[in-house]
N, CA, C and O atoms as a printed pandas DataFrame, in Angstrom:
     atom_number atom_name residue_name chain_id  residue_number  x_coord  y_coord  z_coord
0              1         N          UNK        A               1  109.434   68.033  274.662
1              2        CA          UNK        A               1  108.238   68.694  275.151
2              3         C          UNK        A               1  108.424   69.170  276.604
3              4         O          UNK        A               1  108.020   70.276  276.963
4              5         N          UNK        A               2  109.039   68.317  277.423
5              6        CA          UNK        A               2  109.264   68.700  278.819
6              7         C          UNK        A               2  110.168   69.922  278.906
7              8         O          UNK        A               2  109.979   70.794  279.753
8              9         N          UNK        A               3  111.152   69.968  278.015
9             10        CA          UNK        A               3  112.072   71.096  278.001
10            11         C          UNK        A               3  111.334   72.389  277.662
11            12         O          UNK        A               3  111.603   73.431  278.260
12            13         N          UNK        A               4  110.405   72.328  276.709
13            14        CA          UNK        A               4  109.621   73.508  276.320
14            15         C          UNK        A               4  108.759   73.989  277.485
15            16         O          UNK        A               4  108.637   75.192  277.717
16            17         N          UNK        A               5  108.164   73.053  278.214
17            18        CA          UNK        A               5  107.341   73.427  279.369
18            19         C          UNK        A               5  108.194   74.062  280.464
19            20         O          UNK        A               5  107.773   75.026  281.103
20            21         N          UNK        A               6  109.389   73.521  280.677
21            22        CA          UNK        A               6  110.279   74.091  281.690
22            23         C          UNK        A               6  110.702   75.502  281.318
23            24         O          UNK        A               6  110.738   76.387  282.173
24            25         N          UNK        A               7  111.022   75.719  280.047
25            26        CA          UNK        A               7  111.414   77.055  279.583
26            27         C          UNK        A               7  110.235   78.017  279.714
27            28         O          UNK        A               7  110.416   79.150  280.161
28            29         N          UNK        A               8  109.042   77.590  279.335
29            30        CA          UNK        A               8  107.858   78.443  279.431
30            31         C          UNK        A               8  107.567   78.806  280.885
31            32         O          UNK        A               8  107.227   79.951  281.185
32            33         N          UNK        A               9  107.698   77.840  281.781
33            34        CA          UNK        A               9  107.461   78.105  283.201
34            35         C          UNK        A               9  108.488   79.081  283.754
35            36         O          UNK        A               9  108.149   79.975  284.530
36            37         N          UNK        A              10  109.750   78.910  283.353
37            38        CA          UNK        A              10  110.800   79.813  283.818
38            39         C          UNK        A              10  110.558   81.231  283.319
39            40         O          UNK        A              10  110.735   82.188  284.073
40            41         N          UNK        A              11  110.162   81.378  282.072
41            42        CA          UNK        A              11  109.877   82.704  281.525
42            43         C          UNK        A              11  108.693   83.358  282.224
43            44         O          UNK        A              11  108.722   84.556  282.505
44            45         N          UNK        A              12  107.669   82.593  282.502
45            46        CA          UNK        A              12  106.495   83.136  283.193
46            47         C          UNK        A              12  106.862   83.592  284.599
47            48         O          UNK        A              12  106.397   84.635  285.059
48            49         N          UNK        A              13  107.687   82.818  285.272
49            50        CA          UNK        A              13  108.105   83.165  286.629
50            51         C          UNK        A              13  108.948   84.434  286.637
51            52         O          UNK        A              13  108.760   85.298  287.494
52            53         N          UNK        A              14  109.864   84.552  285.703
53            54        CA          UNK        A              14  110.782   85.696  285.651
54            55         C          UNK        A              14  110.122   86.966  285.142
55            56         O          UNK        A              14  110.611   88.061  285.423
56            57         N          UNK        A              15  109.041   86.854  284.413
57            58        CA          UNK        A              15  108.442   88.038  283.807
58            59         C          UNK        A              15  107.245   88.569  284.586
59            60         O          UNK        A              15  106.520   89.433  284.093
60            61         N          UNK        A              16  107.031   88.057  285.806
61            62        CA          UNK        A              16  105.901   88.565  286.590
62            63         C          UNK        A              16  106.132   90.035  286.915
63            64         O          UNK        A              16  107.268   90.463  287.124
64            65         N          UNK        A              17  105.070   90.789  286.955
65            66        CA          UNK        A              17  105.160   92.237  287.172
66            67         C          UNK        A              17  105.642   92.547  288.582
67            68         O          UNK        A              17  105.194   91.933  289.550
68            69         N          UNK        A              18  106.538   93.482  288.687
69            70        CA          UNK        A              18  107.043   93.925  289.985
70            71         C          UNK        A              18  106.031   94.880  290.613
71            72         O          UNK        A              18  105.387   95.669  289.922
72            73         N          UNK        A              19  105.908   94.793  291.917
73            74        CA          UNK        A              19  104.994   95.685  292.613
74            75         C          UNK        A              19  105.643   97.049  292.790
75            76         O          UNK        A              19  106.826   97.143  293.115
76            77         N          UNK        A              20  104.884   98.079  292.579
77            78        CA          UNK        A              20  105.398   99.438  292.754
78            79         C          UNK        A              20  105.440   99.768  294.235
79            80         O          UNK        A              20  104.593   99.315  295.005
80            81         N          UNK        A              21  106.420  100.554  294.628
81            82        CA          UNK        A              21  106.525  100.984  296.017
82            83         C          UNK        A              21  105.648  102.204  296.239
83            84         O          UNK        A              21  105.314  102.932  295.305
84            85         N          UNK        A              22  105.280  102.413  297.509
85            86        CA          UNK        A              22  104.424  103.530  297.888
86            87         C          UNK        A              22  105.270  104.702  298.368
87            88         O          UNK        A              22  106.416  104.535  298.785
88            89         N          UNK        A              23  104.689  105.867  298.302
89            90        CA          UNK        A              23  105.336  107.068  298.834
90            91         C          UNK        A              23  105.070  107.097  300.342
91            92         O          UNK        A              23  103.929  106.913  300.767
92            93         N          UNK        A              24  106.109  107.328  301.158
93            94        CA          UNK        A              24  105.884  107.412  302.608
94            95         C          UNK        A              24  105.142  108.695  302.974
95            96         O          UNK        A              24  105.164  109.672  302.225
96            97         N          UNK        A              25  104.491  108.682  304.120
97            98        CA          UNK        A              25  103.824  109.881  304.616
98            99         C          UNK        A              25  104.881  110.920  304.972
99           100         O          UNK        A              25  106.069  110.603  305.023
100          101         N          UNK        A              26  104.467  112.134  305.214
101          102        CA          UNK        A              26  105.414  113.202  305.591
102          103         C          UNK        A              26  106.151  112.841  306.880
103          104         O          UNK        A              26  107.351  113.086  307.001
104          105         N          UNK        A              27  105.431  112.256  307.845
105          106        CA          UNK        A              27  106.041  111.864  309.113
106          107         C          UNK        A              27  107.071  110.748  308.898
107          108         O          UNK        A              27  108.159  110.785  309.472
108          109         N          UNK        A              28  106.722  109.755  308.068
109          110        CA          UNK        A              28  107.657  108.674  307.760
110          111         C          UNK        A              28  108.885  109.201  307.028
111          112         O          UNK        A              28  110.007  108.789  307.321
112          113         N          UNK        A              29  108.676  110.112  306.077
113          114        CA          UNK        A              29  109.793  110.690  305.324
114          115         C          UNK        A              29  110.733  111.453  306.259
115          116         O          UNK        A              29  111.951  111.398  306.091
116          117         N          UNK        A              30  110.181  112.160  307.236
117          118        CA          UNK        A              30  111.005  112.899  308.195
118          119         C          UNK        A              30  111.856  111.937  309.028
119          120         O          UNK        A              30  113.015  112.232  309.318
120          121         N          UNK        A              31  111.289  110.793  309.414
121          122        CA          UNK        A              31  112.035  109.810  310.199
122          123         C          UNK        A              31  113.116  109.135  309.352
123          124         O          UNK        A              31  114.198  108.838  309.858
124          125         N          UNK        A              32  112.836  108.892  308.078
125          126        CA          UNK        A              32  113.841  108.329  307.172
126          127         C          UNK        A              32  114.990  109.323  307.024
127          128         O          UNK        A              32  116.161  108.949  307.095
128          129         N          UNK        A              33  114.643  110.584  306.819
129          130        CA          UNK        A              33  115.651  111.640  306.656
130          131         C          UNK        A              33  116.530  111.732  307.908
131          132         O          UNK        A              33  117.747  111.887  307.806
132          133         N          UNK        A              34  115.918  111.636  309.069
133          134        CA          UNK        A              34  116.654  111.689  310.336
134          135         C          UNK        A              34  117.613  110.502  310.465
135          136         O          UNK        A              34  118.751  110.671  310.905
136          137         N          UNK        A              35  117.165  109.315  310.087
137          138        CA          UNK        A              35  118.013  108.121  310.162
138          139         C          UNK        A              35  119.195  108.223  309.208
139          140         O          UNK        A              35  120.310  107.836  309.557
140          141         N          UNK        A              36  118.959  108.742  308.009
141          142        CA          UNK        A              36  120.022  108.915  307.015
142          143         C          UNK        A              36  121.019  109.970  307.494
143          144         O          UNK        A              36  122.228  109.806  307.330
144          145         N          UNK        A              37  120.513  111.045  308.082
145          146        CA          UNK        A              37  121.374  112.122  308.586
146          147         C          UNK        A              37  122.273  111.632  309.716
147          148         O          UNK        A              37  123.387  112.129  309.879
148          149         N          UNK        A              38  121.801  110.665  310.494
149          150        CA          UNK        A              38  122.610  110.110  311.576
150          151         C          UNK        A              38  123.868  109.426  311.043
151          152         O          UNK        A              38  124.844  109.260  311.776
152          153         N          UNK        A              39  123.848  109.034  309.780
153          154        CA          UNK        A              39  125.010  108.424  309.128
154          155         C          UNK        A              39  125.843  109.472  308.402
155          156         O          UNK        A              39  126.812  109.131  307.725
156          157         N          UNK        A              40  125.474  110.751  308.537
157          158        CA          UNK        A              40  126.222  111.828  307.899
158          159         C          UNK        A              40  125.884  112.000  306.426
159          160         O          UNK        A              40  126.700  112.499  305.652
160          161         N          UNK        A              41  124.693  111.590  306.042
161          162        CA          UNK        A              41  124.284  111.643  304.640
162          163         C          UNK        A              41  123.005  112.467  304.504
163          164         O          UNK        A              41  122.347  112.781  305.496
164          165         N          UNK        A              42  122.660  112.816  303.253
165          166        CA          UNK        A              42  121.461  113.623  303.020
166          167         C          UNK        A              42  120.917  113.385  301.617
167          168         O          UNK        A              42  121.575  112.811  300.750
168          169         N          UNK        A              43  119.697  113.850  301.437
169          170        CA          UNK        A              43  119.067  113.796  300.113
170          171         C          UNK        A              43  118.536  112.427  299.776
171          172         O          UNK        A              43  118.332  111.583  300.649
172          173         N          UNK        A              44  118.315  112.221  298.487
173          174        CA          UNK        A              44  117.798  110.952  298.000
174          175         C          UNK        A              44  116.286  110.968  297.839
175          176         O          UNK        A              44  115.623  111.972  298.100
176          177         N          UNK        A              45  115.767  109.845  297.406
177          178        CA          UNK        A              45  114.314  109.682  297.281
178          179         C          UNK        A              45  113.891  108.562  298.216
179          180         O          UNK        A              45  114.622  107.591  298.410
180          181         N          UNK        A              46  112.706  108.705  298.794
181          182        CA          UNK        A              46  112.241  107.782  299.818
182          183         C          UNK        A              46  111.030  107.002  299.320
183          184         O          UNK        A              46  110.157  107.537  298.636
184          185         N          UNK        A              47  111.005  105.699  299.691
185          186        CA          UNK        A              47  109.893  104.828  299.316
186          187         C          UNK        A              47  109.566  103.896  300.465
187          188         O          UNK        A              47  110.396  103.633  301.335
188          189         N          UNK        A              48  108.337  103.401  300.448
189          190        CA          UNK        A              48  107.876  102.403  301.402
190          191         C          UNK        A              48  107.478  101.184  300.585
191          192         O          UNK        A              48  106.648  101.291  299.681
192          193         N          UNK        A              49  108.062  100.016  300.891
193          194        CA          UNK        A              49  107.740   98.824  300.121
194          195         C          UNK        A              49  106.262   98.491  300.249
195          196         O          UNK        A              49  105.702   98.522  301.345
196          197         N          UNK        A              50  105.648   98.179  299.143
197          198        CA          UNK        A              50  104.215   97.924  299.121
198          199         C          UNK        A              50  103.861   96.467  299.433
199          200         O          UNK        A              50  102.681   96.120  299.493
200          201         N          UNK        A              51  104.863   95.618  299.630
201          202        CA          UNK        A              51  104.606   94.206  299.900
202          203         C          UNK        A              51  104.123   93.954  301.324
203          204         O          UNK        A              51  103.841   92.811  301.681
204          205         N          UNK        A              52  104.023   94.986  302.132
205          206        CA          UNK        A              52  103.547   94.840  303.501
206          207         C          UNK        A              52  104.638   94.431  304.484
207          208         O          UNK        A              52  104.336   94.011  305.601
208          209         N          UNK        A              53  105.893   94.548  304.085
209          210        CA          UNK        A              53  107.004   94.169  304.956
210          211         C          UNK        A              53  107.341   95.259  305.962
211          212         O          UNK        A              53  107.999   94.989  306.968
212          213         N          UNK        A              54  106.902   96.480  305.707
213          214        CA          UNK        A              54  107.225   97.594  306.591
214          215         C          UNK        A              54  108.612   98.140  306.359
215          216         O          UNK        A              54  109.110   98.908  307.181
216          217         N          UNK        A              55  109.257   97.767  305.260
217          218        CA          UNK        A              55  110.608   98.215  304.955
218          219         C          UNK        A              55  110.549   99.532  304.177
219          220         O          UNK        A              55  109.735   99.702  303.269
220          221         N          UNK        A              56  111.425  100.448  304.555
221          222        CA          UNK        A              56  111.543  101.732  303.874
222          223         C          UNK        A              56  112.855  101.751  303.095
223          224         O          UNK        A              56  113.815  101.073  303.459
224          225         N          UNK        A              57  112.882  102.534  302.023
225          226        CA          UNK        A              57  114.084  102.669  301.216
226          227         C          UNK        A              57  114.410  104.143  301.014
227          228         O          UNK        A              57  113.520  104.964  300.793
228          229         N          UNK        A              58  115.681  104.460  301.093
229          230        CA          UNK        A              58  116.183  105.784  300.744
230          231         C          UNK        A              58  117.205  105.543  299.643
231          232         O          UNK        A              58  118.263  104.964  299.889
232          233         N          UNK        A              59  116.895  105.980  298.444
233          234        CA          UNK        A              59  117.749  105.692  297.294
234          235         C          UNK        A              59  118.482  106.946  296.839
235          236         O          UNK        A              59  117.979  108.064  296.954
236          237         N          UNK        A              60  119.682  106.730  296.319
237          238        CA          UNK        A              60  120.515  107.812  295.783
238          239         C          UNK        A              60  120.855  108.860  296.840
239          240         O          UNK        A              60  120.851  110.059  296.561
240          241         N          UNK        A              61  121.145  108.401  298.045
241          242        CA          UNK        A              61  121.505  109.273  299.161
242          243         C          UNK        A              61  122.965  109.685  299.000
243          244         O          UNK        A              61  123.821  108.854  298.696
244          245         N          UNK        A              62  123.242  110.954  299.201
245          246        CA          UNK        A              62  124.590  111.477  299.035
246          247         C          UNK        A              62  125.317  111.504  300.377
247          248         O          UNK        A              62  124.843  112.074  301.360
248          249         N          UNK        A              63  126.493  110.860  300.381
249          250        CA          UNK        A              63  127.363  110.824  301.546
250          251         C          UNK        A              63  128.742  111.302  301.101
251          252         O          UNK        A              63  129.002  111.410  299.903
252          253         N          UNK        A              64  129.620  111.587  302.047
253          254        CA          UNK        A              64  130.972  112.039  301.700
254          255         C          UNK        A              64  131.712  111.013  300.854
255          256         O          UNK        A              64  132.495  111.380  299.977
256          257         N          UNK        A              65  131.472  109.741  301.107
257          258        CA          UNK        A              65  132.178  108.675  300.413
258          259         C          UNK        A              65  131.550  108.321  299.059
259          260         O          UNK        A              65  132.124  107.533  298.307
260          261         N          UNK        A              66  130.400  108.883  298.743
261          262        CA          UNK        A              66  129.726  108.564  297.482
262          263         C          UNK        A              66  128.221  108.524  297.638
263          264         O          UNK        A              66  127.656  109.116  298.558
264          265         N          UNK        A              67  127.593  107.824  296.736
265          266        CA          UNK        A              67  126.129  107.734  296.713
266          267         C          UNK        A              67  125.719  106.326  297.147
267          268         O          UNK        A              67  126.314  105.340  296.713
268          269         N          UNK        A              68  124.687  106.237  298.017
269          270        CA          UNK        A              68  124.281  104.970  298.600
270          271         C          UNK        A              68  122.766  104.809  298.586
271          272         O          UNK        A              68  122.016  105.775  298.451
272          273         N          UNK        A              69  122.339  103.550  298.730
273          274        CA          UNK        A              69  120.939  103.210  298.943
274          275         C          UNK        A              69  120.831  102.638  300.348
275          276         O          UNK        A              69  121.615  101.772  300.733
276          277         N          UNK        A              70  119.862  103.122  301.112
277          278        CA          UNK        A              70  119.627  102.669  302.480
278          279         C          UNK        A              70  118.333  101.870  302.528
279          280         O          UNK        A              70  117.376  102.186  301.822
280          281         N          UNK        A              71  118.302  100.828  303.367
281          282        CA          UNK        A              71  117.066  100.100  303.663
282          283         C          UNK        A              71  116.877  100.162  305.169
283          284         O          UNK        A              71  117.803   99.914  305.941
284          285         N          UNK        A              72  115.648  100.502  305.573
285          286        CA          UNK        A              72  115.348  100.691  306.983
286          287         C          UNK        A              72  114.201   99.783  307.398
287          288         O          UNK        A              72  113.284   99.520  306.620
288          289         N          UNK        A              73  114.266   99.305  308.641
289          290        CA          UNK        A              73  113.192   98.499  309.201
290          291         C          UNK        A              73  111.995   99.387  309.507
291          292         O          UNK        A              73  112.079  100.611  309.404
292          293         N          UNK        A              74  110.883   98.769  309.882
293          294        CA          UNK        A              74  109.666   99.549  310.140
294          295         C          UNK        A              74  109.812  100.499  311.323
295          296         O          UNK        A              74  109.019  101.430  311.467
296          297         N          UNK        A              75  110.829  100.273  312.186
297          298        CA          UNK        A              75  111.086  101.207  313.291
298          299         C          UNK        A              75  112.174  102.224  312.920
299          300         O          UNK        A              75  112.727  102.896  313.791
300          301         N          UNK        A              76  112.477  102.332  311.607
301          302        CA          UNK        A              76  113.402  103.312  311.024
302          303         C          UNK        A              76  114.863  103.092  311.424
303          304         O          UNK        A              76  115.653  104.036  311.426
304          305         N          UNK        A              77  115.222  101.861  311.759
305          306        CA          UNK        A              77  116.624  101.516  312.014
306          307         C          UNK        A              77  117.215  100.983  310.711
307          308         O          UNK        A              77  116.628  100.120  310.058
308          309         N          UNK        A              78  118.371  101.501  310.345
309          310        CA          UNK        A              78  119.042  101.110  309.102
310          311         C          UNK        A              78  119.549   99.664  309.247
311          312         O          UNK        A              78  120.224   99.328  310.220
312          313         N          UNK        A              79  119.214   98.823  308.270
313          314        CA          UNK        A              79  119.728   97.453  308.298
314          315         C          UNK        A              79  120.556   97.113  307.056
315          316         O          UNK        A              79  121.164   96.045  306.990
316          317         N          UNK        A              80  120.580   98.019  306.073
317          318        CA          UNK        A              80  121.374   97.767  304.877
318          319         C          UNK        A              80  121.762   99.081  304.221
319          320         O          UNK        A              80  120.934   99.975  304.042
320          321         N          UNK        A              81  123.037   99.181  303.869
321          322        CA          UNK        A              81  123.549  100.325  303.091
322          323         C          UNK        A              81  124.343   99.739  301.936
323          324         O          UNK        A              81  125.280   98.965  302.133
324          325         N          UNK        A              82  123.949  100.127  300.719
325          326        CA          UNK        A              82  124.589   99.600  299.519
326          327         C          UNK        A              82  125.127  100.751  298.702
327          328         O          UNK        A              82  124.427  101.738  298.476
328          329         N          UNK        A              83  126.370  100.633  298.256
329          330        CA          UNK        A              83  126.947  101.663  297.393
330          331         C          UNK        A              83  126.221  101.653  296.066
331          332         O          UNK        A              83  126.042  100.599  295.457
332          333         N          UNK        A              84  125.809  102.808  295.622
333          334        CA          UNK        A              84  125.023  102.941  294.390
334          335         C          UNK        A              84  125.915  102.981  293.184
335          336         O          UNK        A              84  125.428  103.091  292.059
């Protein structure tokens, strides 16, 4: 019985709905684009995390070396670049 409860709890925890991200304002999108361009990259789609962290995302950004995902702090400084 304990095993069944543990499995049920694990499934409930793993299946919680993910929060959708918000679209950044035009001004925020321009600052994201500028930060990405500083790395010699362009394009992609931009999002603002809805969890209230102030983190921005630039996904599927095209660079000379390939395609990357960028994560930016609320002051638009890049803190993570991941190869897509």
